[in-house]
C-alpha positions in Angstrom: 0.0 0.0 0.0 1.5 3.3 -1.1 1.5 5.5 2.0 2.1 9.2 2.3 3.1 10.6 5.7 2.6 14.4 6.0 4.7 15.6 9.0 7.4 12.9 8.6 10.1 15.1 10.2 8.4 15.4 13.6 8.6 13.4 16.8 6.1 10.8 15.7 6.8 11.1 12.0 10.4 10.0 12.4 9.3 6.9 14.3 6.8 6.0 11.7 9.3 6.4 8.9 11.7 4.2 10.6 9.2 1.4 11.3 7.0 1.5 8.1 8.1 -0.7 5.2 10.5 1.6 3.3 9.3 0.6 -0.2 5.8 1.6 0.6 6.0 5.0 2.3 6.9 8.5 1.3 7.4 11.1 4.0 7.2 14.8 3.6 7.7 17.8 5.8 6.6 21.5 5.6 9.4 22.2 3.1 7.8 19.7 0.7 4.2 20.8 0.9 2.4 23.5 2.9 -0.9 22.0 4.0 -2.4 25.5 3.9 -1.8 25.5 0.2 -4.4 23.3 -1.7 -2.4 23.6 -5.0 0.8 22.4 -3.4 -1.1 19.5 -1.9 -2.7 18.6 -5.3 0.8 18.5 -6.8 2.1 16.3 -4.0 -0.8 13.8 -4.3 -0.4 13.8 -8.1 3.3 12.9 -7.6 3.0 10.3 -4.8 -0.4 8.8 -5.8 -0.9 7.5 -2.2 -3.4 4.8 -1.4 -3.3 5.8 2.2 -2.3 9.1 3.9 -1.3 9.9 7.5 -1.6 13.5 8.6 0.6 14.4 11.5 1.4 18.1 10.7 -0.1 20.5 13.2 0.7 23.6 15.2 1.0 21.9 18.6 2.3 24.8 20.8 -0.8 25.1 23.0 0.1 28.5 24.4 1.2 29.7 20.9 -2.2 28.7 19.6 -3.8 30.8 22.3 -1.7 33.8 21.3 -2.2 33.3 17.5 -5.5 31.7 16.9 -5.5 32.6 13.2 -2.4 30.6 12.6 -3.8 27.7 14.7 -6.9 27.7 12.5 -5.0 28.0 9.3 -2.8 24.9 10.1 -4.9 22.7 12.4 -8.3 23.2 10.9 -8.1 24.6 7.4 -4.8 22.7 6.6 -6.3 19.4 7.7 -9.4 19.9 5.6 -7.2 20.7 2.6 -5.4 17.4 3.1 -8.8 15.5 3.4 -10.0 17.1 0.2 -6.7 16.1 -1.6 -7.0 12.6 -0.2 -10.6 12.2 -1.4 -9.7 13.5 -4.9 -6.8 11.0 -5.1 -8.9 8.1 -3.8 -6.7 7.8 -0.7 -7.6 6.7 2.7 -6.7 9.0 5.6 -5.6 8.8 9.2 -5.7 12.1 11.1 -3.8 12.5 14.4 -5.9 14.4 16.9 -5.6 15.1 20.6 -7.0 14.6 24.1 -7.4 18.4 24.3 -10.7 18.2 22.4 -12.2 17.4 25.8 -12.9 19.9 28.6 -11.4 17.8 31.4 -14.5 17.7 33.7 -14.8 13.9 33.8 -13.2 11.7 36.4 -13.1 8.5 34.3 -11.4 8.0 30.9 -13.0 9.6 27.9 -14.6 7.2 25.4 -14.2 7.9 21.7 -17.9 8.8 21.3 -18.0 11.3 24.2 -19.0 14.8 23.2 -16.0 17.1 22.6 -15.9 20.5 24.4 -12.4 22.1 24.0 -11.4 24.8 26.4 -8.5 26.3 24.5 -7.7 27.4 20.9 -5.5 24.4 20.1 -8.2 21.9 21.2 -10.9 23.8 19.3 -8.9 23.9 16.1 -8.4 20.1 16.3 -12.0 19.4 17.1 -13.1 21.5 14.2 -10.7 19.6 12.0 -12.1 16.3 13.1 -15.6 17.5 12.1 -14.6 18.8 8.7 -12.6 15.7 7.9 -15.5 13.4 8.7 -17.7 15.4 6.4 -15.3 15.0 3.5 -14.1 11.4 4.2 -16.6 9.5 6.3 -14.4 6.4 6.2 -11.4 8.2 7.6 -9.6 7.2 10.8 -9.4 9.9 13.4 -6.8 8.9 16.0 -6.6 10.8 19.3 -3.6 10.5 21.5 -2.0 12.4 24.4 1.1 13.6 26.0 3.4 12.4 23.2 7.1 12.0 24.1 10.2 10.6 22.5 14.0 10.9 22.7 14.7 13.1 19.6 12.2 15.9 19.8 10.4 18.6 21.7 8.3 17.1 24.6 7.8 17.4 28.3 10.2 14.6 29.5 13.0 16.1 27.4 12.3 19.5 29.0 12.5 18.0 32.5 15.8 16.3 31.9 17.2 19.4 30.3 16.2 21.5 33.3 17.7 18.9 35.7 21.1 19.8 34.2 21.0 23.2 35.8 18.5 23.0 38.6 18.2 21.0 41.8 14.5 21.7 42.3 11.8 21.3 39.7 8.3 22.7 40.1 5.6 20.8 38.2 1.8 21.0 38.2 0.0 18.1 40.0 -3.6 18.8 39.1 -3.6 17.9 35.4 -4.0 14.2 34.6 -3.4 12.4 31.3 -1.7 9.4 29.7 1.9 9.8 28.5 2.5 8.1 25.1 5.8 7.0 23.8 6.3 7.7 20.1 7.9 4.3 19.5 4.9 2.5 21.0 2.4 4.6 19.1 4.0 4.2 15.7 3.7 0.4 15.3 0.1 0.6 16.6 -0.7 3.2 13.9 0.8 1.0 11.2 -1.3 -1.9 12.4 -4.4 0.3 12.3 -3.6 1.4 8.8 -3.0 -2.1 7.6 -6.4 -3.1 9.1 -8.2 -0.3 7.3 -9.4 1.1 10.7 -12.2 3.7 10.4 -14.0 6.1 12.7 -12.7 7.7 15.9 -10.2 5.8 18.0 -8.2 6.5 21.2 -4.6 5.3 21.5 -2.1 6.0 24.3 0.2 4.1 26.6 -1.7 2.4 29.4 -2.1 4.1 32.7 -2.4 7.7 33.7 -0.6 10.3 35.9 -0.2 14.0 36.5 2.6 16.0 35.1 4.1 16.0 38.6 4.0 12.2 38.8 5.5 11.9 35.4 8.4 14.2 36.2 9.0 12.4 39.6 9.0 9.0 37.9 11.3 10.3 35.2 13.8 11.7 37.6 13.7 8.4 39.6 14.2 6.3 36.4 17.0 8.5 35.3 18.8 8.0 38.7 18.8 11.7 39.4 18.6 11.3 43.1 19.9 14.9 43.7 16.9 16.4 41.9 13.8 17.3 43.9 10.4 17.5 42.2 7.8 19.6 44.0 4.1 19.9 43.1 2.3 23.1 42.3 -1.3 23.8 41.3 -2.3 25.1 37.9 -3.5 28.3 39.5 0.0 28.8 40.9 1.6 28.2 37.5 -0.5 30.2 35.1 -0.2 29.7 31.3 -1.8 31.6 28.4 -4.0 28.6 27.5 -6.2 26.6 29.9 -5.5 22.9 30.1 -8.1 20.2 30.9 -7.7 18.9 34.4 -8.4 15.4 33.3 -7.9 14.2 29.8 -7.2 10.4 30.1 -8.4 8.5 27.0 -10.0 5.1 27.1 -7.9 2.7 25.1 -10.2 -0.4 24.9 -11.5 0.6 21.5 -8.2 -0.5 19.8 -8.2 -4.0 21.3 -10.4 -5.3 18.5 -7.3 -4.7 16.3 -5.0 -6.7 18.6 -3.4 -3.6 20.0 -2.7 -3.6 23.8 -0.4 -0.8 24.9 2.0 -1.3 27.7 2.1 1.0 30.8 3.8 4.4 30.3 6.2 3.6 33.1 7.6 0.7 31.2 8.1 2.9 28.1 10.2 5.3 30.1 13.1 2.8 30.3 13.3 2.5 26.5 12.9 6.3 26.1 15.8 6.9 28.5 18.0 4.3 26.8 17.4 5.9 23.4 17.9 9.4 24.7 21.4 8.6 25.9 22.3 8.0 22.3 20.6 11.2 21.0 23.0 14.2 21.1 21.9 17.6 22.2 18.2 16.7 22.8 16.1 19.8 23.1 12.9 20.1 25.0 9.8 22.2 25.1 6.8 22.5 27.5 4.4 23.0 24.6 1.8 20.9 26.3 
């Protein structure tokens, strides 16, 4: 199956490119095609002629989206719809990567795939609107929601924590936001399996288990043998950010079990993440989420 990955140079895209069959996949980044440009996308699809497309490209800086909602809409909503239209015109299937931030965080139990969305920030709203637009264009698409993505060679919360630990003995991390960390190298093969199975509809896919950002940071410091580093909890109110975050955005994973996908706990993934990170020079982090 000829597959096109849009956003192949990102944290998840690189993992997908490494694990997908190389003779079946073409990966592109922003330099190859701007998803805001329908004509550029048409040329891309004419050249690649994909049977299946995976859309990863997004503006994921949550606070940046809040400060520049127009750019967030241009990329996350309008750009995604342009890709869906190009995929439809080319006769290609589509998998769209979405987010736990489409939910408002008022629940106390994991969100099911059919629960109503109610985003509380610009980023979440742009992704929710993209989901809606894509479904109208390609009803047989696969919309895959994940959360708290991390990996060794990109911008993510664990890399930020480890970078800060180089110069600080005490780290302050919020303890009243709860979600499910997801390792890029666990998510990638599961996505490939879903694509091969022709999965349709909305699905949730994260590593098993849930934690707060504080609990994730504390476990990360412990697993990295950084005994000299202290991690202290703080409330969201004490650590204000431009964009509101859902207090609880854990996603229910049982919907993917029908495809033979059973994700391991996020704690187990940390060991592989740390082992890989030791071999990645000058890893840079960002607290985008």
